[in-house]
N, C-alpha and C positions, 0 to 999 in steps of 0.2 A: 504494500500500500504506500509506503514511503517513496519507493522508486517512482511510482506512477505520479505522485504529487510533485516530486522534483522534476520529472519530465515535463509535466504541464506548466510548471513555473518557468522552466527554461524555454519552452515553446512560446509562452506568452511574452517573455522578456525579449527574445530574438525577433518575434513578430513586431512588437512595439518599436524596437530599435530600427528594423528595416523600414517600417512605415514612416518613422520620424525622419530618417535620412532621406527617403524618397520624397517626402513632403518638402524638406528644406532645399533639396536640389531643384525641385520643380518651382518652388516659390522664388528662389533666387536666380532663376534663369533669365537671360537677357530679354527674352520676349515678354515675360510676365512683368519685369521691372518697367519696361517701356509702356506696357498697357496701363499699369497702375499710375505711372507718372502722367501719361496722356489724359487719363480720366480725371486726375487731380487738378491739372492745369487747363483743361479744356474750356472751362468757363472764362479764363483770361483771354482766350483767343477770339471770343465773340465780339463783334463791333457794335457797341451801343450807339444809338442815334444821337446826333447833336454834338459830336466830338470833333475837334479840329484834327487835321491830318498830322500835325506835329505831336499832339497829345496821343493820338492813336499809335504813332511810331514808338513813342516812349513806353506805352503800355505793352506793345508787342515785344520790345527789347527786354523789358522786365520779365514778361511771361516766358520768353525764350531762355533767358538766363536761369530762371527758376526751374524750368524743365531740364536743362542741361545739368544743373546741380542735383536734381532729383535722380537722374539716371547715372550720376557719378562721373560725368565727363569733366575734364579739367577746364577751368576758366582762364582766359588769357588776360 
């Protein structure tokens, strides 16, 4: 009975470890990071009405810099 319990505990531990590593690799993949950052900063890229072109350029530059910072690209 003790062997069976130890085997089940080992199976549960290794299964949990495998699923955790698999989740972290998937969560930190480049595609998923880009999707999360794009969803986060998508609202910054929408053009509100009544804004001058210069102000809109500043908003786009700020949103672009925030997006690049989010995905981990170096800033110049």
